[in-house]
N, C-alpha and C positions, 0 to 999 in steps of 0.2 A: 376237671382239674382239682387237685387237692388243695385245701386251704393251708396257708402258712401257719406256723405255730402261733403267731400273733393274731391272725384272723380267727383261728380256732378258739383262743382264749376270749376274744371279744364276743364271738358267737355264744360260747358257754355262759358268759356273764349276762348277755341279753336273754338267753333262755331262762336263766335263774330268776331274773327280774320278772319275766312273764309268769313263771311258775308261782312266785311269791305273791304277785298281784291276784292271780286266780285263787290261791290258797286263802288269801285274806277275805275273800267273799265266801268261799266254801266253809271256812271255819270261824267266821265272824262271831257267832254266838258263843263259841267256846273260849274265846281269847280275852285276856285282860288287856287294858289299854297299853300296858308296858310290854306285852308279849312281842316277840319277834321270831321270824323264821330263819332257819339255816338249811341249806341243802348240802348234805355230806355225801361224798362219793368214796366208796371203799373198793379197793381192788383185792380180789381173792384168787388164790391159785387153784387150778383144777388138778385132779389126780394125774392127768396126762402131761402136766408141765405148763399148759396154757393158763390163761387167766380170764376172769370175767369181772364185771363191775356191778355193784349194787348202789343205787342212788336212793337216798332217804331224805324225806322232808321232816325236819324237826321243828318243834316250837320250844322256845325258852321263855319261862314265865318270870323274867327279871322285872323289877328288882326284888320281887318277893323271895326269890331263891335262885340257886344256880342249877336247879334241876331242869331236865328237858324231857320231852315226850316225842317218840317217833310216831308221826301221824300216819305215814305209809311209806312203802318202799317199792322200787321196781328192781327185781332181782335177776341175777345171772344174764346181764346184757353184754353183748360182745364189745361195745364201745361205750365211752362216757356219753357221747351224743345220743346213742340209742336209748340210754336210761333217761336222759333229760327229755327227749321227745316223747317217750312213753308216759312220763310223769305229767307233762303238759297236756297230753291227749286225755289222760284220766281226769285231770282237773277241769278241762274244757267240758267233758261230759257231765261232771258233777255240777258245774256252775250254770249250765244251760237251763235246767228247770228252775233254778233259783232266780235267774234273771227274768225268765218268762213270767214268774209270779209277780215280780216287781213291775214289769212292763204292763201286765194286765191290770194291776192295781192303779198304776199311773194313768192308764187309758181310762179306767172307770172314773178316777178322780177328776180328770180333765173334762169329762163330759157331764159331771154332776153340777147342779146349780151352785153358785157362790152363796156364801152365808149373808151377803148384803141385800138379799131379796131383789136384786136387779133382774133376775131371770137369766143372767149371763153365766156361762161356764168359764172355767179357767182357760179353755181353748179359745173361746170368744175373746177373752181379755188379752191373751197372747197375740191373737190376730190384730187386735186394735193397736197394740203397742209396737208391733213389728213395723220396721220402716217399709215404705212402699217399694215394690220391686223396681229395679232399674230397667230403663228401656234398653233394648238391644241396639247396638250400633250396627248399621248396615254399611258395608264397605262400598264405596262408590267405584264405578267402572271407568273412571276418567284417568 
């Protein structure tokens, strides 16, 4: 069943939010604190009279200026949704190794001894601070 126009708009906005979240991680080192992303969708005509869509991820370096930079684009997609899905997939592939590096560093950090010479690790400390697990309730058969 096809989405209504309203449902389609909501879906596109949610996809754009996901794309910008991923882009924030992928391009974090290149951004100024005031930078922000925009996703622009351009419709172009084919020679046969049909059309296709190009979805571009832009960064604007405000308030330093009004200039923008195209970070990347997905070209010649049949629908707007196809372009957004392709863009999110590309960013998911780019963010995976970055997150893996951070997770490995966090794991290593949590297993290193604390600087207080207690011999405990961050993981030990977290376990001590965590509330005790709740007992499971068993339903009675009465």
